[in-house]
Every structure is written in C-alpha cells, then in structure tokens.
C-alpha positions as CSV (number, residue, x, y, z in Angstrom):
1,X,-19.2,-1.7,-2.6
2,X,-17.4,-3.8,0.1
3,X,-15.1,-6.4,-1.3
4,X,-16.1,-10.1,-1.0
5,X,-12.9,-12.1,-0.2
6,X,-14.9,-15.3,-0.1
7,X,-16.1,-14.8,-3.6
8,X,-12.6,-13.9,-4.7
9,X,-11.4,-17.3,-3.6
10,X,-13.6,-19.0,-6.2
11,X,-13.2,-16.6,-9.1
12,X,-10.9,-19.1,-10.8
13,X,-12.7,-22.2,-9.6
14,X,-16.1,-21.3,-11.0
15,X,-14.6,-20.9,-14.5
16,X,-12.7,-24.2,-14.6
17,X,-13.4,-27.0,-17.0
18,X,-13.2,-30.7,-15.9
19,X,-9.6,-31.7,-15.3
20,X,-8.3,-28.2,-15.0
21,X,-5.9,-27.5,-12.1
22,X,-7.5,-25.8,-9.1
23,X,-4.3,-23.9,-8.3
24,X,-3.3,-21.1,-10.6
25,X,-0.7,-22.4,-13.1
26,X,2.6,-20.5,-13.4
27,X,3.2,-19.5,-17.0
28,X,7.0,-19.0,-17.4
29,X,7.4,-18.0,-21.1
30,X,8.7,-15.1,-23.1
31,X,7.3,-16.4,-26.4
32,X,3.9,-17.7,-27.6
33,X,3.0,-20.0,-30.5
34,X,1.8,-17.6,-33.1
35,X,1.1,-19.1,-36.5
36,X,-0.7,-16.5,-38.7
37,X,-2.2,-13.3,-37.5
38,X,-1.8,-12.8,-33.7
39,X,-5.0,-10.9,-33.2
40,X,-6.5,-11.5,-29.8
41,X,-3.7,-13.8,-28.7
42,X,-0.9,-13.5,-26.2
43,X,2.0,-12.2,-28.2
44,X,5.2,-11.5,-26.1
45,X,6.3,-11.8,-22.5
46,X,6.6,-8.0,-22.0
47,X,3.0,-7.6,-23.0
48,X,1.1,-10.7,-22.0
49,X,1.2,-13.4,-19.4
50,X,-1.7,-15.6,-18.3
51,X,-0.5,-15.6,-14.7
52,X,-0.7,-11.8,-14.6
53,X,-4.1,-11.8,-16.2
54,X,-5.7,-13.9,-13.5
55,X,-3.9,-12.0,-10.8
56,X,-5.3,-8.7,-12.2
57,X,-8.8,-10.3,-12.3
58,X,-8.5,-11.0,-8.6
59,X,-7.2,-7.6,-7.7
60,X,-10.0,-6.0,-9.8
61,X,-12.5,-7.9,-7.8
62,X,-11.0,-6.5,-4.5
63,X,-10.8,-3.0,-5.8
64,X,-14.1,-3.2,-7.8
65,X,-12.2,-1.5,-10.7
66,X,-9.7,-2.5,-13.4
67,X,-6.2,-3.3,-12.2
68,X,-2.7,-3.5,-13.7
69,X,0.2,-5.1,-11.8
70,X,3.8,-3.8,-11.6
71,X,7.1,-5.2,-10.3
72,X,7.0,-3.0,-7.1
73,X,5.0,-0.4,-5.3
74,X,7.2,2.3,-6.7
75,X,6.7,0.8,-10.2
76,X,3.0,1.3,-9.7
77,X,3.4,4.9,-8.3
78,X,5.8,5.7,-11.2
79,X,3.3,4.4,-13.8
80,X,0.4,6.3,-12.3
81,X,2.3,9.6,-12.3
82,X,3.9,9.2,-15.7
83,X,0.5,8.3,-17.1
84,X,-1.1,11.5,-15.8
85,X,1.6,14.3,-16.0
86,X,3.6,16.0,-18.7
87,X,6.1,18.9,-18.8
88,X,4.4,21.9,-17.2
89,X,2.2,19.9,-14.9
90,X,1.8,20.8,-11.3
91,X,1.6,18.1,-8.7
92,X,1.0,18.2,-4.9
93,X,2.4,15.5,-2.7
94,X,2.5,14.9,1.1
95,X,5.7,16.1,2.8
96,X,5.3,13.4,5.4
97,X,4.3,10.5,3.3
98,X,6.4,7.6,1.9
99,X,9.8,9.2,1.3
100,X,10.6,7.5,-2.0
101,X,7.6,9.1,-3.6
102,X,9.1,12.5,-2.7
103,X,12.5,11.3,-4.0
104,X,10.9,10.4,-7.4
105,X,9.2,13.8,-7.6
106,X,12.2,15.9,-6.4
107,X,15.0,14.2,-8.4
108,X,13.3,13.1,-11.5
109,X,9.8,14.7,-12.2
110,X,11.1,18.2,-11.3
111,X,13.9,17.8,-13.9
112,X,11.3,17.1,-16.6
113,X,9.5,20.4,-16.2
114,X,7.0,19.3,-13.5
115,X,6.3,21.7,-10.7
116,X,6.3,19.8,-7.3
117,X,4.6,21.2,-4.2
118,X,4.7,19.5,-0.8
119,X,2.3,19.9,2.2
120,X,2.0,18.0,5.5
121,X,-0.9,15.6,5.8
122,X,-2.6,17.5,8.6
123,X,-2.6,20.8,6.6
124,X,-3.0,19.3,3.2
125,X,-6.1,21.3,2.2
126,X,-4.5,24.7,3.2
127,X,-4.0,26.7,0.1
128,X,-6.6,24.8,-1.9
129,X,-6.1,22.8,-5.1
130,X,-6.5,25.3,-7.9
131,X,-3.8,24.9,-10.6
132,X,-2.8,21.4,-9.6
133,X,-3.0,18.7,-12.3
134,X,-2.3,15.8,-10.0
135,X,-2.8,15.6,-6.2
136,X,-1.1,12.6,-4.7
137,X,-2.5,11.6,-1.3
138,X,-1.6,9.0,1.4
139,X,-3.9,8.3,4.3
140,X,-2.9,7.1,6.8
141,X,0.5,8.7,6.2
142,X,3.6,6.5,6.4
143,X,5.0,6.5,9.0
144,X,3.2,9.2,11.0
145,X,-0.3,7.6,10.6
146,X,-2.0,11.0,10.2
147,X,-5.1,11.0,8.0
148,X,-6.8,13.2,5.4
149,X,-10.5,13.7,4.6
150,X,-10.3,11.7,1.3
151,X,-13.9,12.4,0.1
152,X,-13.6,16.1,0.6
153,X,-10.2,16.3,-1.0
154,X,-11.2,14.2,-4.0
155,X,-14.3,16.4,-4.5
156,X,-12.3,19.7,-4.2
157,X,-9.6,18.5,-6.6
158,X,-12.1,17.4,-9.2
159,X,-13.8,20.7,-8.9
160,X,-10.5,22.4,-9.5
161,X,-9.9,20.3,-12.7
162,X,-7.3,17.9,-11.3
163,X,-7.1,14.2,-10.5
164,X,-6.3,12.4,-7.3
165,X,-4.0,9.4,-6.8
166,X,-4.1,7.7,-3.4
167,X,-1.5,5.4,-2.0
168,X,-3.5,2.8,-0.1
169,X,-0.6,0.4,0.8
170,X,-1.1,0.7,4.6
171,X,-4.8,-0.2,4.5
172,X,-5.4,-2.6,1.6
173,X,-8.8,-2.7,-0.2
174,X,-10.2,-4.6,2.9
175,X,-9.4,-1.7,5.2
176,X,-10.1,1.4,3.0
177,X,-11.6,2.0,-0.4
178,X,-10.3,5.3,-1.9
179,X,-12.1,4.8,-5.2
180,X,-15.4,4.5,-3.4
181,X,-14.5,7.8,-1.6
182,X,-14.1,9.6,-4.9
183,X,-10.4,9.2,-5.6
184,X,-9.5,8.7,-9.3
185,X,-6.6,6.3,-9.0
186,X,-5.3,3.9,-6.4
187,X,-1.8,2.7,-6.1
188,X,-0.4,0.2,-3.7
189,X,2.7,-1.8,-2.8
190,X,1.5,-5.4,-2.8
191,X,4.9,-6.2,-1.3
192,X,3.4,-5.5,2.0
193,X,0.1,-7.0,3.4
194,X,-1.3,-8.1,0.1
195,X,1.5,-10.6,-0.5
196,X,2.0,-10.9,3.2
197,X,4.9,-13.2,3.5
198,X,7.9,-10.9,2.8
199,X,9.0,-12.9,-0.2
200,X,8.0,-10.8,-3.2
201,X,8.0,-7.3,-4.7
202,X,4.8,-6.2,-6.5
203,X,2.5,-3.3,-6.9
204,X,-0.8,-2.4,-8.6
205,X,-2.6,0.5,-10.1
206,X,-6.4,0.7,-10.2
207,X,-8.9,3.2,-11.6
208,X,-12.4,3.4,-13.0
209,X,-11.2,5.9,-15.5
210,X,-10.6,3.9,-18.8
211,X,-8.4,6.7,-20.3
212,X,-6.1,6.7,-17.3
213,X,-5.8,2.9,-17.3
214,X,-5.1,2.9,-21.1
215,X,-2.2,5.2,-20.4
216,X,-1.0,3.2,-17.5
217,X,-1.0,0.0,-19.6
218,X,0.8,1.8,-22.4
219,X,3.5,3.0,-19.9
220,X,4.0,-0.6,-18.7
221,X,4.4,-1.9,-22.3
222,X,6.9,0.7,-23.4
223,X,8.8,1.1,-20.2
224,X,9.2,-2.6,-19.6
225,X,8.0,-2.2,-16.0
226,X,6.5,-5.6,-15.9
227,X,6.2,-8.1,-13.0
228,X,7.8,-11.5,-13.1
229,X,5.3,-14.4,-13.5
230,X,6.6,-16.2,-10.4
231,X,6.1,-13.0,-8.3
232,X,2.6,-12.7,-9.8
233,X,1.9,-16.3,-8.8
234,X,3.2,-15.7,-5.3
235,X,1.0,-12.7,-4.9
236,X,-2.0,-14.6,-6.1
237,X,-1.4,-17.2,-3.5
238,X,-0.9,-14.6,-0.8
239,X,-4.2,-12.9,-1.7
240,X,-6.0,-16.1,-0.9
241,X,-5.3,-15.6,2.8
242,X,-5.5,-11.8,2.9
243,X,-8.8,-11.7,4.7
244,X,-7.8,-13.9,7.6
245,X,-4.3,-12.4,7.9
246,X,-5.6,-8.8,7.8
247,X,-8.3,-9.6,10.3
248,X,-5.8,-11.1,12.7
249,X,-3.3,-8.3,12.3
250,X,-5.8,-5.5,12.8
251,X,-7.4,-7.2,15.9
252,X,-4.0,-7.8,17.4
253,X,-2.8,-4.2,16.7
254,X,-5.7,-2.9,18.6
255,X,-4.9,-5.0,21.6
256,X,-1.2,-4.2,21.5
257,X,-1.8,-0.4,21.0
258,X,-4.2,-0.2,24.0
259,X,-1.6,-1.9,26.2
260,X,1.3,0.2,24.9
261,X,-0.6,3.4,25.6
262,X,-0.4,2.5,29.3
263,X,3.2,1.4,29.4
264,X,5.5,3.7,31.3
265,X,8.4,3.3,28.8
266,X,6.3,4.7,25.9
267,X,6.5,8.5,25.6
268,X,4.0,8.7,22.7
269,X,1.9,6.3,20.6
270,X,0.0,6.7,17.4
271,X,-2.7,4.2,16.3
272,X,-5.9,5.3,14.6
273,X,-7.9,2.8,16.6
274,X,-7.3,4.6,19.9
275,X,-10.1,7.0,20.7
276,X,-7.4,9.5,21.9
277,X,-5.5,9.4,18.6
278,X,-5.8,12.6,16.4
279,X,-6.7,10.5,13.4
280,X,-9.4,8.4,15.2
281,X,-12.5,10.3,13.9
282,X,-11.4,10.3,10.3
283,X,-10.3,6.6,10.5
284,X,-13.7,5.7,12.0
285,X,-15.5,7.5,9.1
286,X,-13.3,6.3,6.2
287,X,-11.9,2.9,7.1
288,X,-13.4,-0.5,7.7
289,X,-10.6,-1.4,10.1
290,X,-7.9,0.6,11.9
291,X,-5.0,-1.2,10.3
292,X,-2.0,-3.2,11.6
293,X,0.5,-0.3,11.8
294,X,1.3,1.6,15.0
295,X,4.1,3.8,16.2
296,X,5.7,4.4,19.5
297,X,8.3,6.8,20.7
298,X,10.7,5.8,23.5
299,X,13.1,7.9,25.6
300,X,16.1,7.6,23.3
301,X,17.6,6.3,20.1
302,X,19.6,3.7,22.1
303,X,16.5,2.4,23.9
304,X,14.6,2.2,20.7
305,X,17.3,0.1,19.1
306,X,17.6,-2.1,22.1
307,X,13.9,-2.7,22.3
308,X,13.7,-3.6,18.6
309,X,16.8,-5.8,18.5
310,X,16.1,-7.6,21.8
311,X,12.5,-8.5,21.3
312,X,12.3,-12.1,19.9
313,X,9.0,-11.5,18.2
314,X,10.0,-8.4,16.3
315,X,12.0,-8.6,13.1
316,X,14.3,-5.6,12.8
317,X,13.6,-4.9,9.2
318,X,12.3,-2.2,6.8
319,X,8.9,-2.6,5.1
320,X,5.9,-4.0,6.8
321,X,2.7,-6.1,6.5
322,X,4.2,-9.6,6.8
323,X,3.0,-12.5,8.9
324,X,6.0,-11.8,11.2
325,X,5.7,-8.6,13.3
326,X,8.5,-6.2,12.5
327,X,9.8,-2.8,13.7
328,X,12.3,-0.1,12.8
329,X,13.5,3.3,13.7
330,X,12.3,5.4,10.8
331,X,14.8,8.3,11.4
332,X,17.5,6.1,10.1
333,X,16.0,6.5,6.6
334,X,15.7,10.2,6.9
335,X,12.0,10.6,7.9
336,X,11.4,13.7,9.9
337,X,10.6,11.9,13.1
338,X,12.0,11.7,16.6
339,X,15.2,9.5,16.7
340,X,13.4,7.2,19.1
341,X,10.3,6.9,16.9
342,X,9.5,3.2,16.0
343,X,7.1,2.0,13.3
344,X,5.7,-1.3,14.4
345,X,3.9,-3.7,12.0
346,X,1.8,-6.2,13.9
347,X,1.8,-9.7,12.3
348,X,-0.1,-12.9,12.7
349,X,1.4,-14.2,16.0
350,X,-1.0,-15.1,18.8
351,X,-1.6,-11.7,20.4
352,X,-0.9,-12.8,24.0
353,X,2.4,-14.4,23.0
354,X,3.4,-11.3,21.0
355,X,2.4,-8.9,23.8
356,X,4.5,-10.9,26.4
357,X,7.6,-10.5,24.2
358,X,7.0,-6.8,23.5
359,X,6.2,-6.1,27.2
360,X,9.3,-8.0,28.4
361,X,11.6,-6.2,26.0
362,X,10.2,-2.8,27.1
363,X,10.5,-3.7,30.8
364,X,14.1,-4.6,30.3
365,X,15.1,-1.2,29.1
C-alpha cells in the first residue's frame, strides 16, 4: 500500500480534543506520577515517552507496519540484529553496503559466535541462501548505488528458513517499500532524509512480524538504546515536510544527473534514474522514485577535493539527505571505491541555482 503523507499530517489533529495543542508537545520527563498499581500507564523514561509514542504512530503510518524508534540508524540496525540472532547463527551482509554495519558484524557479532559472510550487491544471490538465519540487504547500496532484486531475495530467503532485514535509509518509505516487497524487517537511519535538517540522530525498526517486534522492543528496554524526547520531537517535525522535500530532492537529482552525465570532467556517474545506469531496470521495478543520491568520479583525488570544497552549494560533510546539498569522497572512510569517487546528496535548493554552482566548480578544475 502506498503511504499517504497527507493523511499522516492529520493523524494527531483528527484525535484532538477542544483546546489541545495542534503541535506535538515535547514530554521531557524521566518519571511519571504513579499512585497505586501502574498497569497500563507510562512508568519510566527508559520505557515510555508520549513524544516517542506519537512519532512511532506516524512512522507506522508511513511503513504500514509497527515501528520502534532508536537514537541512531546504527541503534536500529543493532536492535534488529540482536533481536534475530544468537550464538551459532549465520548472517549474510553486503560487502559494499554501509561500512559500519560490516564493522558491527566483524568486530562484535563474530566474537559472539555468529558466522558472518559477505557478498557484493551485484552478486548477492550467488551461492544461494541455505543455512543463513539472517540476510541483511541494502538496495540501493551505499555508496555504490547498485540494486538487488528484493522480492526474489526475500522469497528465496524465506524458502530457505531465514529472515531478511533491509536498510532502506537511502530511499525512505516514500521511495521504496521493502515490507511490501516481502522483506521481514526494515531498518533506517532517520538522521538522513526523514529528519532532513541535519540536526538530529535517530533510527527506526519496522516489521509486520509481532514476535520480531516484541524482541526489538525488549532489546530497547534492557539495552537502554532509547531516543531522547527532543530528538523524537524534531524528527516528528521533519516528517511533516518529508513529502515535499523528497519530491524536490528526487526531481532535482534527476536533472543534475542528466547534466553531469554529459560533463567532460566527469569520468563516471551512477544514478538509478539514468536509463544507462546498471541499476535502472531494478529501480524502475522496485521504487516509486529514483532517489536523491548520485555519485560521480573525477580524474583525481585532488580534483575531487577541489570540486567539493570550492562549490558554494555543496557542504563538504559526511551523511546525506539534508535540505542542503552535500558531497564527500567516500574513499576517505575506507570504502572500496576510486579515490576520486564522490557521493553527492541533492538537497532542496532551486535546481537551476544548484546546477550553476556545480557546473562552475567543475569547469574551474
């Protein structure tokens, strides 16, 4: 089912009583007034917070599934993994996906008796899925923007007795709906486009499997991996403009990508919205939009750094998905990419103004 962002804007409003504030209140409390038995009441700040509760209600509307929020995207990924694995489990993860997921698996999960296997996105199905308890997928991959056939993989993993977890950070529920494609669990860093203003850290886990969500909630309670109420309030406010921001960002990314593809300074470009892109066919089949991320490769590391740092409409920063366009050389974090590979996150600037700045910076190299 496609999300209805307009309906989302009125989830709170249509349940208000006369005199209630229209804006979501920020509940900043670790304690609750609990005379007598606390059954059915908020009890303690590590377990309950009304600001989280409404945020999760809004996220559940977007995902069309129960949601739980966490203090970062990696908090959400950790919760989903620790809720679904145990000593002796076998997990499969992308070798070219978000690198911190690999760090978590290599440095921590493997030390707890979990067997970790890595495969590249474009060859992810090679070898099949027999014997894997958890298959972690990311499509498009970050930062390469390769894609997987999510419905086919989810079906094959289920037939082999495993579960799938999909990182949907790059696309948001407005661009891609892994749960509708058969995936068991979705995780995302809401630090990125969901919040959209580069002023918070947050993540969420979503699943239509009640047993998994019960384990994820238990993990949050006992681990203390809880979001702050102010961050939850900020994310809720950011979600209210997600539809207009995401639409602008995706539309602008398409324009910028088409022009970059013809620029002589660009050696290579990846954007799923380009018909020539290797991921185009899968993106067209699986996604509602082609996203706001693209990558370009220039002639050298020095030229890449000069381009990023000299362009007045690109913030040289890690992360992505903000209203301000940003860019970075991903090789500096250890990603297996060309030293002149640049991940570019298109923001909400007027597209002609953005292109003029990008074009001028490239022309000056």
